[in-house]
C-alpha positions as a Markdown table, in Angstrom:
| # | Residue | x | y | z |
|---|---|---|---|---|
| 1 | Met | 19.5 | 5.5 | -24.4 |
| 2 | Ala | 16.0 | 4.5 | -23.3 |
| 3 | Ala | 17.3 | 3.0 | -20.1 |
| 4 | Val | 19.2 | 6.3 | -19.3 |
| 5 | Trp | 16.1 | 8.3 | -20.0 |
| 6 | Phe | 14.0 | 6.1 | -17.8 |
| 7 | Arg | 16.5 | 6.2 | -14.9 |
| 8 | Met | 17.1 | 10.0 | -15.1 |
| 9 | Val | 13.6 | 11.3 | -15.9 |
| 10 | Leu | 10.8 | 8.8 | -15.4 |
| 11 | Phe | 12.1 | 6.9 | -12.3 |
| 12 | Pro | 12.3 | 9.9 | -10.0 |
| 13 | Met | 8.7 | 10.7 | -10.8 |
| 14 | Leu | 7.6 | 7.1 | -10.0 |
| 15 | Gly | 9.9 | 6.3 | -7.0 |
| 16 | Val | 10.2 | 8.0 | -3.7 |
| 17 | Glu | 13.5 | 8.8 | -2.1 |
| 18 | Trp | 13.1 | 8.9 | 1.7 |
| 19 | Glu | 15.1 | 11.1 | 4.1 |
| 20 | Glu | 15.1 | 10.4 | 7.8 |
| 21 | Thr | 13.9 | 13.5 | 9.6 |
| 22 | Gly | 13.3 | 12.2 | 13.1 |
| 23 | Arg | 14.2 | 9.4 | 15.5 |
| 24 | Thr | 12.8 | 9.1 | 19.0 |
| 25 | Ala | 13.5 | 6.4 | 21.5 |
| 26 | Ala | 10.6 | 4.8 | 23.4 |
| 27 | Pro | 10.1 | 5.8 | 27.0 |
| 28 | Asp | 10.8 | 3.6 | 30.0 |
| 29 | Gly | 13.9 | 2.1 | 28.6 |
| 30 | Ala | 12.2 | 0.0 | 26.0 |
| 31 | Asp | 14.6 | -1.2 | 23.3 |
| 32 | Arg | 12.7 | 0.4 | 20.4 |
| 33 | Tyr | 12.5 | 3.7 | 18.6 |
| 34 | Val | 10.2 | 5.4 | 16.0 |
| 35 | Val | 11.6 | 6.8 | 12.8 |
| 36 | Val | 10.0 | 9.5 | 10.6 |
| 37 | Glu | 11.0 | 9.8 | 7.0 |
| 38 | Glu | 10.0 | 12.4 | 4.5 |
| 39 | Gly | 9.9 | 12.1 | 0.7 |
| 40 | Ser | 7.9 | 13.4 | -2.2 |
| 41 | Leu | 6.0 | 12.1 | -5.1 |
| 42 | Met | 5.9 | 14.6 | -7.9 |
| 43 | Ile | 4.8 | 17.7 | -5.8 |
| 44 | Asp | 3.1 | 15.9 | -2.9 |
| 45 | Pro | 5.0 | 15.6 | 0.4 |
| 46 | Leu | 5.0 | 12.1 | 1.9 |
| 47 | Trp | 5.8 | 10.8 | 5.4 |
| 48 | Arg | 6.6 | 7.3 | 6.5 |
| 49 | Val | 6.5 | 6.3 | 10.1 |
| 50 | Ser | 8.3 | 3.1 | 11.2 |
| 51 | Val | 9.1 | 1.4 | 14.5 |
| 52 | Val | 12.4 | -0.4 | 15.0 |
| 53 | Asp | 12.4 | -3.0 | 17.8 |
| 54 | Gly | 15.8 | -4.2 | 19.1 |
| 55 | Ser | 19.2 | -3.4 | 17.6 |
| 56 | Gly | 21.9 | -4.8 | 15.4 |
| 57 | Leu | 21.2 | -7.8 | 13.1 |
| 58 | Thr | 18.2 | -8.9 | 15.2 |
| 59 | Ala | 16.3 | -5.6 | 14.9 |
| 60 | Arg | 12.8 | -5.8 | 13.5 |
| 61 | His | 11.5 | -3.0 | 11.4 |
| 62 | Trp | 7.7 | -2.3 | 11.2 |
| 63 | Thr | 6.0 | 0.3 | 9.1 |
| 64 | Val | 3.3 | 2.1 | 11.1 |
| 65 | Gly | 1.9 | 4.3 | 8.4 |
| 66 | Thr | 2.4 | 6.2 | 5.2 |
| 67 | Leu | 0.8 | 9.7 | 4.9 |
| 68 | Asn | 0.3 | 11.8 | 1.8 |
| 69 | Gly | 0.3 | 15.5 | 2.2 |
| 70 | Asp | -1.9 | 16.1 | -0.9 |
| 71 | Phe | -4.5 | 17.5 | 1.5 |
| 72 | Ala | -4.3 | 18.8 | 5.1 |
| 73 | Gly | -5.6 | 15.6 | 6.7 |
| 74 | Gly | -2.6 | 13.7 | 5.3 |
| 75 | Val | 0.1 | 16.1 | 6.6 |
| 76 | Leu | 2.0 | 14.6 | 9.5 |
| 77 | Thr | 2.5 | 17.2 | 12.2 |
| 78 | Lys | 3.6 | 15.2 | 15.2 |
| 79 | Val | 4.6 | 11.7 | 16.3 |
| 80 | Ala | 4.9 | 11.0 | 20.0 |
| 81 | Trp | 5.1 | 8.0 | 22.3 |
| 82 | Ser | 2.3 | 7.6 | 24.8 |
| 83 | Gly | 4.1 | 4.7 | 26.5 |
| 84 | Pro | 6.6 | 2.1 | 25.4 |
| 85 | Asp | 3.9 | 0.2 | 23.4 |
| 86 | Ala | 1.8 | 3.0 | 21.8 |
| 87 | Leu | 2.4 | 5.9 | 19.3 |
| 88 | Val | 0.2 | 8.9 | 18.7 |
| 89 | Leu | 0.2 | 10.4 | 15.2 |
| 90 | Thr | -1.2 | 13.9 | 14.7 |
| 91 | Thr | -2.2 | 15.2 | 11.3 |
| 92 | Gly | -2.6 | 18.8 | 9.9 |
| 93 | Glu | -6.3 | 18.9 | 10.5 |
| 94 | Gly | -5.8 | 18.0 | 14.2 |
| 95 | Gly | -6.7 | 14.3 | 13.7 |
| 96 | Val | -5.1 | 12.2 | 16.3 |
| 97 | Thr | -4.6 | 8.4 | 15.9 |
| 98 | Thr | -3.1 | 6.0 | 18.4 |
| 99 | Val | -1.4 | 2.9 | 17.2 |
| 100 | Arg | -0.7 | 0.2 | 19.8 |
| 101 | Leu | 2.3 | -2.0 | 19.4 |
| 102 | Asp | 2.7 | -5.6 | 20.4 |
| 103 | Ala | 4.6 | -5.4 | 23.7 |
| 104 | Arg | 6.9 | -8.4 | 22.8 |
| 105 | Thr | 7.7 | -7.7 | 19.1 |
| 106 | Gly | 6.9 | -4.1 | 18.6 |
| 107 | Glu | 4.6 | -4.9 | 15.6 |
| 108 | Pro | 1.8 | -2.4 | 15.1 |
| 109 | Glu | -1.7 | -3.6 | 15.6 |
| 110 | Arg | -2.6 | -1.9 | 12.3 |
| 111 | Arg | -0.9 | 0.0 | 9.5 |
| 112 | Leu | -2.1 | 3.5 | 8.6 |
| 113 | Ser | -2.4 | 4.7 | 5.0 |
| 114 | Val | -3.6 | 8.2 | 4.5 |
| 115 | Pro | -4.0 | 8.9 | 0.7 |
């Protein structure tokens, strides 16, 4: 009985279920794309931005950032490519952050986390 309660009541409050809300291919024919997923933790909206480099079984997945919409600076309003190796993330307060990707692997130079 305790396991059922945990799974049905407590787990949804602790875990995040992500739903893909956007997927955009990189410009200039690069074999990568950015994925935006939305979820929520209790009442706070969350966003996760990832880059997928390649396709099929050899594709590499990299998390670029996780944003928490608990305040305006954490609300993701736009993700756009500024070239095949760079992403620009815009937040609700107009903050703009560019994240460069390794040209060979697609790995981000840093991972963003906005509480």
